[in-house]
N, C-alpha and C positions, 0 to 999 in steps of 0.2 A: 440436349446432346452432351454426352460425357466428353470432357476435354482430355486429350492425350498430352500431358505436360512434357513428356520427353520429345514428342514429335514437334511441338511448337517451340522447343528450346527455352523453356522457362528458366530464368535465373533470378533468384530472389534472396534478399537478406533483410534483416531488421536492425533498426537503431533504437535503443531505449535510453531516455534521459530521465534520471531519477534524482530528486533533491535529497541532499544529506541533511541530517538533523543536527547541525552545528551552526556557529556564527558564520559570517560571510567569508568568502574564499580569500580575498586580498585586503580585508580590513577587519576591524573588530566589532562592527555593527551587528546587532541581532538579526537573525533571519525571521523576522516577524512581519506578517502582513497586517497592515493597519486598516481599520474601518472608519476611524474618525476623520474629520476634515483635515486636509494637508495644511502645513504651516507656511509654506512658501511655494512659488512657482518660478521656473527658469525657462526662457525660450531660446531655442537653438535651431541652426540649420546644419546639416551634415554633408560632407563632400567625399566623393570617391578618391582614393589614393592608390598608387601603384603597390603591388605586392612584392614579394621577395625577388621575383623574376623581372621586375621593372614593368609589368603589364597591369592594366586595370581589369579586374575581374568582370565578366559579362553580367553577372547578377548585380554587382555594385553599380555598373554603368546604367543598368535598367532602373534601379532605384533612384540614382542621381537625376535621371531624366524626368522623374515625376515631380521634381521641385516642390517638395513638401516642407513644412515647418513643424517643429516639435515643441510641445510644452511639457516640462517635467515637474511633477509635484513631489515635494519632499516633506520630511518631518524632523523632529528633534533627534530621531534615530538615524538620520541621513548624514553622512560625513562627506568631506571634500573628495575622497577617493571615488565615491559614487557619482559625484558631480564632475569628475575628471578635472578637478582643480588641484589634485595632489597625487604624487606617485603612489603606486600600490604598496601595501605592506608585504612582508614575507608571507609565503603561503601558509594557510591554516593547517597546522600539523595534524589536528584531529581528523579533518576532512581527508588529508593525504593517507592517514592510516586506514580509514574506512575504505578508501579507494583501493588500497593494496589488499585489504581483506577480501573485498568483492572479487578482485582479480585472481587471487589464489583459489577462491571457491569455484572460479570458472577455468581453472587449470592453466592460467596464463603465466608467461615469463615476465618478471618484473624488470623494467629498464633501470639500470643503475644510475644513468645520467639522462636528463631530459631537458630540452630547451622549451621554456615557456614561450608560446607563440601568440601573435595577435591575428585574429580572423576578421577580415573586413565585414562589417554589418552596418549598413547605413539606412535601414528601414525605420530608424528612430528608436529601436528597442535598447540601444546602448548609447549612453551620452557621449562616449569617446569616439564612436564610429567603428569600434571593433570590440570583439569578445576575446578575453584571455582564455587560452586553452593549453593543456599540456598532456602529451601522451605518456602514460605510466606503465602500460603493459600491452602485450600482444601474444599471438600464437597460442591461444587457448582453444577450448572446445566444450561442447555439451553433447550428451548422448540422447538420441531420440529413437523412436520405433523404426524410423526409416534410415538410421545411420547417424554418424557424427556430423555436427555442424560446427565449423570453425568459428572462433572468436578472433576477428582480425585485430581489433584495437579496443583499448579501454583508456579513456581520457578523463581528466577533471577539467571543468570549465565553469564560467560564471553564468548563472541564469540571467535572463533578460528582464527589462522593466515590464511592468504590467500595462497593457493598453486599456485605457479607461473610457475613451470616446473620441469623437471627431468634431471639429468646428471648421467647416469649409475645407481648405487644404491643410489645416493644422490637425495634428494627432496628439492627443493627451496621453502621457505615460505617467505611471507612478513608480517612484524609485525604491519602494520598500522591498520589491522582489529582486531588483538588480544586484547581482553579486552573490546570491545564495549559491552554495556549492552544488554542482551537478556532477554526477558520474555519467559519462556517455559510453555505452556499450554498443559496438558495431560488429555484427556477425559477417562472416564470409558469404559470398553469394552461393552457398551450398544447399539452400532450401529447395527441395524438389517439387513440392506441392503445397497448396494452401493449408492443409491440416498440419503439416510439419511446421509451418510458420507459426501457427497458433501454439503448438506444443513447445517450441523453442521459447516463445514469449512467456508462457506459463512457467517454464522451468527457470528462466532468468528471474522472473518475478518472485519465485519462491526463495531464491538466493538473496535477492535484494531485501526481502522482508525479514530475513534472518539477521540483517545488519542494522546499523543505526541510521535509518532513513526516515524521511517524513512520510506521513500517511495522509490519505484523503484526496479529494478532487483537486486536480491541478498540480500535484506533486510528482507525477510521473507522466511522461509523454512518449508515445511510440510512433515511429515512422517506418514505412515499408519501402524498400528499394527493389525495383524489379525491371526486367526487360524480357522480350521474346525475340526469337531469331529474326534478324533483319531489321530490328527496331533499335531505339535508343533507350538508355536508362531513364526511368522516371522515379522520383522520390515523392511518396505520398505522405504528407505531414498530418499528424494528429489522429492516428488510428487507435483510439483510446481503449476500446474494449477488445479483449482477446477474441471473443466470438465474432467481431467485425473484421478481423484480419483476413480470414478465409474469404469472406464475401467480397471484400475490397479487391483482393488479388484477382478473383474470378471476373469481377466487373471490369477491372482495369485491363485484363487480357482481352476481353471482348472489345473495349474501346480502342486499344492499340491495334488490334487486327483490322478494324475498320479504317482508322486514320493513318496507319503506316507512318509512324513518327520518324522524322529525319533530324530532330534536335532534342536533346535531353531537356527535361523540365521538372519544376517543382509544382505539386498539386496539393490541394487541401482535401482531406477526407470528409465526406458528408455522412450523416447518420444512416442513410439508406444504402451505403456501400459504393455510391458514385463518387467522383472526384471533380474538383474545380481548379482551373489553372491559376497559379499564383505568380510565377516568375520563371525565367530561364534557369537551368541547373548551373550552380556555381562550380568553379574549378579550383585548381591549386593556386591560381594567381592571387587569390585573396589572402594568402597566408604570408606573414613576415614576422621576424623575431621580436619579442618583447625586450626593449632596450633598458627598461627600468629595473629589471630583476636578473639576478645571476642564474647560471645553470642550476638545475635542481638535482641533488644527489640523493638517491634512496639507498641507504646502506644495507649490507647483508645482515647486520645485527638487527636492524629494524624488521626486515622481512622474516628472519628466524623467530623473533619475538611474537610477531603477529601469527605465524604458523602454529605456534603452541596454544593459541587461544581462539582458534577459528570456531564460530558458532555452528551449532547443529541446524540442519534444515528441518522444516516443519514435518516432513514425512518421517524423518529419523526420530524426532521427538515423539511423534504419534506412535511409532512402533515401540518405543521404549515404554510409553505409558501403558500400552496394551500388555506388554510383558509384565508390568508391575501390577496388573490385575484390573485395570480400567477397561470397560467395554469399548469396542471400536467406535461406536456412536458417541459415547461420552467423551472419549479422547479427542475426537474431531471437534466436538462442541467446546471443550476447554480451550483449544487452540483458536477456534473461530472467534470466541468471545474475549481473547487475550487475558485469560485467567490463570495462566500457567504458574506464575510466581505465587499467587494466592493459594492455588491448589497444592503446590509443593510444600508451602509453609504449614498448611493445615494437616496434610497427610503425614507429616512427621510427628504430629501430636496424636493422631488417631488413625491407625492403619486400616481404613476402609475406603479405598479410592472412589468407588461409585457413590457412597454416601456423601463424601466431601464434594464431589462434582455436583450432586443434586443440591447441596446446601448453597453453593456459590453461584449456581446458574438457574436450574429448573425451579427450585422452591422460591428463590428471590423473585423470579419473573412471575410465578404463579401468585405470590402474595401481592406483588405490584399490581397485577391485573385485578385481583379480588378487592384490594383496598382503593383502587382508582387513583394510585399515586405513581409519579414518575419513577422509573427504575433507579435513577440516581439517588432519589430520596430514600428508597428502600435499602440500597447498598450502603448509604451513609448510616442508616439506623442499624442495619445488620452488618456492621463493619467487621473487619477481620478479628479485632479484639473481642467483640461480642461472640463471634462464632467460636473462637478459642475457648471462651468461658463455657459455652454450651457443650463443647467436646470434653472439657474437664469434668463437667457434671456427669457426662456420659461415662467417662472412665471411672469415676468414683461410684458409679452405680445408682446415682440419684434419679436418673431417667434411663429409659431404654431407647434403642435406635428408632423405634416407631414413634417415639415422643418428640423427636427433634423438630420435625416440621411444625407440630403444634406449638412448641415453645417459641420458635421463630415468629410464628404468626401472632401469638399473644404478646410478645414484646413489641411488635409493630402496633398492635392495638392499644398499647399503653401500659401494660403490666411491667413491673420490674422483673429482672431475670430470676431472682430468688422466688418470686411469687409464681412465675410461669413454670419453674422447675418442680414446685410442689404440686404434683398431679392430683387433681380432684378424683377421689375414688368413685367410680360409677358402679351402682348396684346392677349385677348381671340380670337379676330377675326384673328390674325396672326396664332394662333394654329389651328383654323378651316381651314384656307387656306392651312396650312401644311398637314392636314389630307386629304383634297381633292386632293392635289397634289400627296400624297403617294398612294391614292386609284387608281389614274389614272395610275401611274407608276407600281404599284404592286397590281393588282386588285383581286388576288385570295388567299391572305393570311388570316389566322384566326385572330379573335379578339386579341388573346394572342400575335401573331406575331406583329401586328400593335402596340399593347401596349408596347412591348419590344423596338421597334424602337423609339417610341416617348419618352419613359422613358430615353433611352440612349441619345437622342437629348437634352431634357430639364433638365435632371439631377436633378430632384426633384424641379425644379422651378415651375412646375405645378403639382397639387396633382393628385394621381392616380385615385381618384374618378372623378375628372373633366375630365380627359383624357378618361376614359372608357365610360362616358356619351356621350362625343362628338363622339367617335369612333362608338358607337351604333347608334347614330343619323344619321351618314353618311353612315355606312355600310348598313343600311336598304334601 
């Protein structure tokens, strides 16, 4: 049955946490996840403390009641700040600038002064029992097919330690992730339906990828906040795939309608769209000021400087590439494969965008498959310097455009570039004789099949245009 989202009073918003590609937020340690064995271990217990209002947060009380112990594993890239044995350093300026950049792209107002806060977290993921966070922007928006969705807040905060396993009532965490800068983006509860939630997540994701953020599994986390009329707000953690956002909201609506919630809660997203209870929903009582750091000032001069160098979004870059002559499909491929800088460098040398795109993507991949070698090996062999030399030979008239793929393949096969550029002259009469012989031996093949056999035999030494003309001449 189709759900009437207006009738049930759906209110929904999303939170996105994205790692930034810099050193850590309040120390100079690298944001590097280690795979080798840790160098030391520290064992701790954490206790709930009162927040700014003098109250202990309900979520903190819940965690304290579980009476767990925590083991922290560290490395030579772990410092005393991460162990909570030293005050934090001043904020990472590069991370702050990236946060402001993202905020401007989301049409937000930048706060000129901000208080760095401590957020009580005693589930073990922070050695100090709190997470440092600071609000840097608010009152932004994104446009969707169903109307504007507000951006309530954008904050910078420390990422948590990595949970590595459990030993009875002890949880093992690794400190390599603790302190990596995160930008947290929270929308207003303006989302009217599940598809709009997915659209907002995709749009924010495009903005994030235009900036200096980390890429890959675990570098971005998405949470969904939602409620229906007569119920309480639920926060669903870890809705990682945009396609799962819609399904999770629908499933959660059905659950809330059955259970008629009287208390807010935090739940974990499952791969099938269902959710599992984690803890009570925290409130404002868990926040209190960071006493080891001064107020943060974001100057108008800094904001103006960042405004002048805002990156273009992927769809804007794609449109520009199409205007410059690249086909829409190839433009999409260049961006998907992260080959934009290589493309721009080569197209300045030889102005044929579609040829350049084929050289750096399609033909490299085809040669990789043909030679049974990893693409990384092929790209190393056919590096940008080699491709530049091929294009110079093309400009000098030593080869034609139809020879480029052959030259690339022969270089991978072991020839020096100079040898590959010197095209072996193929006797046209010999090609015709080969076609006649092939027709006698294999008389019932299609044009495409003959073409494939001949291309394999001559390996680019005869153009495809010439071959198809001769095939059609004799197939008739």
